[in-house]
N, C-alpha and C positions, 0 to 999 in steps of 0.2 A: 332369183334366190341363189344364195351361195351353195346350198346343198344339192342343187340339181345336177352337178357334175361329179359328186362324190363317188357314185357307183361306177364311174368310168375311168378312174384315175389310172389303173394298171394298164388298160388298153391305150389310154392317151400317152402314158409314159413310154409305150413301145412304138412311138412314131418312127417314121423312116429315118429321121435325123439321128436316131439313137441305135440303129440296128447294129452298128459296129461295136457298141459298148458291151463290156463283159457283164453278163447277167449274174445277179446275186441271188442265191436261193432264198426264197422267202422264209424257209425254216430257220435260217441263221440270224434273222433280224432280231427276234426276241432274245435268244441267248446272247447276242452281241450287246443288246441293250442292258442285260443283267451284268455283263462284264464291265460295261461303262459305269454302271451304278456302283459296282464294287470298287472300281478305280477312284470314283468320287469319294467314297467313304475313306479309302486309304489316304488320299491327298488331304482330306479334311483333318484326319488324325495327325498326319505329318506336319500340317501347317500349325497345329497347336503344340505339338510335341518337340519339333526340331527347330534349332536356332543356334545363335552364337553361344548362348548359355545353355548347358546341358541340364535337363530336368528329368528325373526318373519318371517313367511312364505312369507308374502307380500314383505319383503325386499329381500328375496332370489329370488323370481320371478323377481323383479325389477332389481336386480344385474345381473341375467342371461340374461335378455333382454337388458342390457346396459342402463337402465333408472337410473336417479339419486336416490341415497339411502345413508344410513349412511356409514361412513368410516369403521366402525367395520363390518357391514354386507358385504360390498364389499371385505374386506380383508379375511373374513372367506370363502366366496364363491370362491374367487380366489384360496384359498388353496384346497378347496374340489372339484372343478370342474375337475382338472386334475386327481385327485384321483378317481373320479367317472368314467371318461373315461378310465383310466387304468383298473379298475375293469370290465368295460364292455368288453373291447377288450380281456383281459386275460381270463375272464370267457368264452367267446365264443371260444377262442382258445383251452382251456383246455377241455371244454365240448365236442366239436366236435372231438378233437384228441383222447379223451378217447373212444368215440363211435367207431371211426375207429380202434383204437388199439384192442379193444375187438372183433370187427368183423373180422379183418384180421388175428389175432392170434387164433381166435375161443376160447378165454380164457375169461370167464365172470369176472375174477378178475384182468384183465389187466388194466393198465392206461398208460399214455404217458411215465412214467418213466421206463416201462418195456422194451422199445426200447433204453434205454440209454440217452434219451434226457435231462433229468434233471441233471444227473451226468455229462454229457458233458458240459452243461452250467456252472455248478459250478466249474468244473476243469478249464475251460477257464478263468473265472473271477478270480480265485485264481492265476493262472499263470500271467495274465496281470496286474491285480490290485495289487496283493501282491508283486510279484517279480519285475515287471516293473514299478510299482508305478502309473499306469494310473487310474485316479479316476473320470473323467468327466462322467456325466450321459449318454451322447450320446456314449462315448467310451465304457462304461460298457454294454450298450444295444447291441452295435454291437458285442462286445466280447462274450456276453452270447449267442446271436443268432448264431454266427459262431460256437461256441463250441457245441451247441445243434444240429445244422445241421450236422456238421462233425461226431459227435458221432452216430447219427442215420444212416448216410450213411455207416459208418464203420460196424455197427451192421448188416445192410442188406447185406453188402459185405461178412462178415464172415458167416452169415446164408445162403448165396446162394451157398456156395461150396457144391459139391457133386451132385449126379444124381437127387435127389429130393430137390435141393437147393431152398431156400426161403420158406420152409415149416413152418407152425406156430410153431412147436416144436423147430426147429433150430433158428428161430428168437427170441423166448422167452429165450432160453438158451444163445444165443449170447448177447442179451441185458442185461440179468441178470448178466452175467459174466463181461462184459465190465463196466456196471454200478457199480458193486462192486469194481472193480479195481480202477476206477476213483474216486469214493467216498472215498476209503481208502487213496489214495494218497492226495486228497484234505484235508481230516481230519488231516493227518500227517503233512502237511505243515502249517495248521492253528494252530495246537497244538504246533508246534516247535517254532513259533514266533507270539504269539497272538497280540502284538502291531502292527506288520507289516501287519497282515491280519485282522485288526480291521474292515475294510469295509465289510468283509465277514459276520460278525455277523448280521448286519442289513439285508443284501441281502438274506442270507440263511433263515431268519425268514419268508420271504414271505409277507412283509409289503407293502401296497399300498401308505403309507404316504410319503410325502417329495420327490417325484420323479420328479414332474414337467412335462412340455410339451415336453422336449427335446427328439427327436427321435420318437415321437408318429406318425408322418406322415408316415415315412417309415415303421414303425411297422404295421400300418393299411393296407398299400399296400401288405405287406407279408401275412397278415392275410386274405385279400381278395383273394389272389392267392391260399392259402391253402383251403379256402372255395370252390372256383371254382373247384379245384381238387376233393375235398370230394363229391361235388354234382355230378360230372361226373362219379364217380365210385359207387355211392349209389345204383342204381338199380342192378348192378352186385354183390354187397356184399351179397344180399339175396341168390344168387346161390352159392357163395364161401362158405357161412356158412354151406352148405350141404356137403362139402368135395370136394377136388380137382377133383376127377374122375367124380363125378356127375355134378359138375359145368362145367367141360369141355364138357361133353355130352350135356349139355343145351346150349352150345355156348359161354360160358364165357371164355375170355382169362385170365386165372388165374394169370399167371406171370405178365401180364401188370396191372391187377387190384391191385395185391399185391404191385407192384413197385410204382404205382401212390399213393396208400394209404400210403405207408411209406414216400414218399416225402411230402404228405399232412400233416402227423403227424409231420414231421420235421418242416415244415413251421408254423403250428398252435401252437404246443407245444413249439417250439423254440422261437417264438415271445412272447407267454404268459410268459414263464420263463424269457425272457430277460427284459420285462417291469415290471414284478411283483415279480420276484424271484421264487424259487421252492415251489409253493403252492401245498400241498398234498391233495389227496382224491377227488378233484373236478372231475377229469377225471374218477375216479372209480365210484363215486356215480351217476353222472348225467345220464349216459346211462341206468342204472338200473331204476332210477326214470322214465325216458322216456318210458322204456318198460312196466312199470306198466300201462301206458295209451295207448300205441300204439301197443303192441305186438311186434313180432320180425321183422317187416318190417323196414329195415334200412333207407329207405327214410324218414319215419316219425320219427324214432329215431334221425336222424341227425337234422331234423327240430326242434324237441323239445329240443335237446341239445344246439342249438344256443340260445334259450331263457333261459333254466334252468341253464346253466353254469354261466352267469353273475348274475342271481337271487341269487344263492347260494353264490357266491363269494362276491357280494356287501352286502348281508344280514350278512355274517360273518364279513365283515369289519365294518359295522354299529354296530353290537353286540359287537365287540372288543373295541369300543370307550367307552362303559359303564360298561364292566365287571370288570375292575380293576382301578377305579378312584383313584387319578387324572390322572393316566397314561392310556395307551392303550395297548391292546393285538393285535399283528399283525394278519392280516386275515389268514395267513398260520397256525398259532397256533390254531385259532378258528376252522378252517376246520379240523385240525387233531383231535381236541377234539370231534368234531361231527362225523368225518369219522371212527374213531376206532370202536365205537358201531355199525355203519352201516356195516362195514366190517365183524364183528362177526355175525351180522344178516344174511348177504349174505352167509357166509360160512355154517351157520346152516339151511338156507332156503331150502325147498324141490326143488325149481326150480332154484337154483343157477347156474346150468350148462346149462340152456337153453338160447340161444341167439336168 
């Protein structure tokens, strides 16, 4: 049973491997969560209110509430609202998927892409949109999600061969290998006929703009299913982080926890990639920022990731609207510009290996 280790998570998290880590007072976790919630509200408002075209905040509120306002304000808000909702959903998916990927692989530098999710989505979009000519938003969303889910399942199947199948090392190696193969094939197809694969240029940049409401309802349902799975395995992830043998002795069903975690990553990261494109570094940065506040308890890390993921993605999207006027930088490029220095800092950090 997954719940058998839930009462021992704090003791488990204090294992010898973490004795050097700075302890976070438990009393600060809930206030920190409230601060993150406030930041999320601010970024949601900024995403709707700020942009290349200035709109009075009162008009923004009136338009959101369906009250009469100017045609210009209504048009701007109509464009920004789906963009904001996409950033919210994709940020939640990438943040939680990154926390799960790092926990289940015991790799502090893992993100959803390490399980082949992003590469699978890109390959599927290239095959269907480029070769078959399917270009509708709903069709692209379904295609990207299917590709991400299939790639993640294939990675888990490959990594599960052998006596110690499903081990973190096998999963990382399988995901890296499959991701490299699919990315190489996708790049070769795009370079061979740039005009035919023009749609890939925008999609691969990770832009939240111009995607509309199509498919967001099903995407939200898949996201909720992934969150439910993530919450169900969260208590047991603290035990799994200690190693398979010790986790088993503590009563955790390691194979079941790892399987459910991989399915959750497929649902969360697959949905996020489908609606927003391959946005880099959110899944890597968010869990580390969360652990600065929470320590290694995965229940709190997941809770913080739900809030911090969309905060970072929406903040990057808003910043991209002003960095290169009169045009915009896609959110995926902004997160890459921010994420590269963060990755270097994580590699150089003394506690980079502590989960």
